[in-house]
C-alpha positions in Angstrom: 160.7 88.2 71.9 159.1 89.7 75.0 158.2 86.2 76.3 161.8 85.2 76.0 163.0 88.4 77.7 160.6 87.9 80.6 161.6 84.2 81.0 165.3 85.0 81.0 164.9 88.0 83.4 163.3 85.6 86.0 166.2 83.2 85.9 169.2 85.5 85.1 170.7 88.7 86.5 173.4 90.1 84.4 176.3 91.7 86.2 178.6 94.6 85.2 179.2 95.4 81.6 177.9 92.1 80.2 175.2 91.8 77.4 173.0 88.7 76.9 172.1 88.0 73.3 170.1 85.5 71.4 172.2 84.5 68.5 171.0 85.0 64.9 172.3 81.9 63.2 174.1 82.0 59.9 172.2 80.8 56.8 172.3 77.1 56.2 171.9 77.5 52.5 174.0 79.7 50.2 172.4 82.1 47.8 173.1 79.6 45.0 171.1 76.9 46.9 174.0 74.8 48.3 173.3 73.4 51.8 176.2 74.1 54.3 176.7 71.5 57.0 177.1 73.0 60.5 180.9 72.6 60.5 181.2 74.8 57.4 179.0 77.7 58.6 180.5 80.9 59.8 180.5 81.4 63.6 177.7 83.6 64.8 178.6 87.3 64.8 175.1 88.8 65.1 172.5 88.7 67.9 169.5 90.3 69.4 170.1 91.9 72.9 167.9 90.2 75.5 169.3 91.9 78.6 172.2 94.3 79.6 174.0 94.7 82.8 174.3 97.9 84.8 177.6 99.0 83.1 181.2 99.2 84.0 182.6 101.0 87.1 185.6 103.2 86.9 188.2 103.0 89.7 186.6 106.1 91.2 183.2 104.4 91.4 181.5 106.2 88.5 179.1 104.0 86.6 179.5 103.9 82.8 176.2 102.7 81.2 176.2 100.3 78.2 175.2 101.8 74.8 172.8 99.0 73.8 169.3 98.2 75.0 167.1 95.1 74.9 165.8 94.5 71.4 168.8 95.9 69.6 170.5 93.8 66.9 174.2 93.9 67.5 177.4 92.7 65.9 180.2 91.2 68.0 183.5 89.3 67.3 183.5 85.7 66.2 185.4 84.7 69.4 185.4 85.9 73.0 181.8 85.3 74.1 180.4 82.7 76.4 177.6 80.4 75.3 175.1 79.3 78.0 171.9 77.3 78.0 169.0 78.4 80.1 165.7 76.5 80.0 166.8 74.8 76.8 167.5 78.0 75.0 171.1 79.0 74.0 172.3 82.5 74.8 175.5 84.4 74.3 177.1 86.5 77.0 179.3 89.2 75.5 181.3 91.9 77.2 179.7 95.3 76.6 183.0 96.6 75.3 183.1 93.8 72.7 179.9 94.9 71.0 181.1 96.3 67.7 178.0 97.9 66.3 174.2 98.2 66.4 172.4 97.2 63.2 169.7 99.6 62.3 
């Protein structure tokens, strides 16, 4: 994880209230042992935070920091994030306000 974080940091600077996550893919096999093709799997809703931006600015210029930190496992909506490929790895960029919860 630290190796991935360092590699992304060198090639990516996150702006504002954005959060970069590495997706945790849905299981390909059901608990009963049935294999699910990619089209039938649920969209990703869980990921590990790799990097966070500086936070949102109010109209008065006050910085509001983001409540998550690198290494946190977070939940986010099924839709509304951007998928990007960097150095062959796929990452999700999520708005900080769209992060629903931190899994502990």
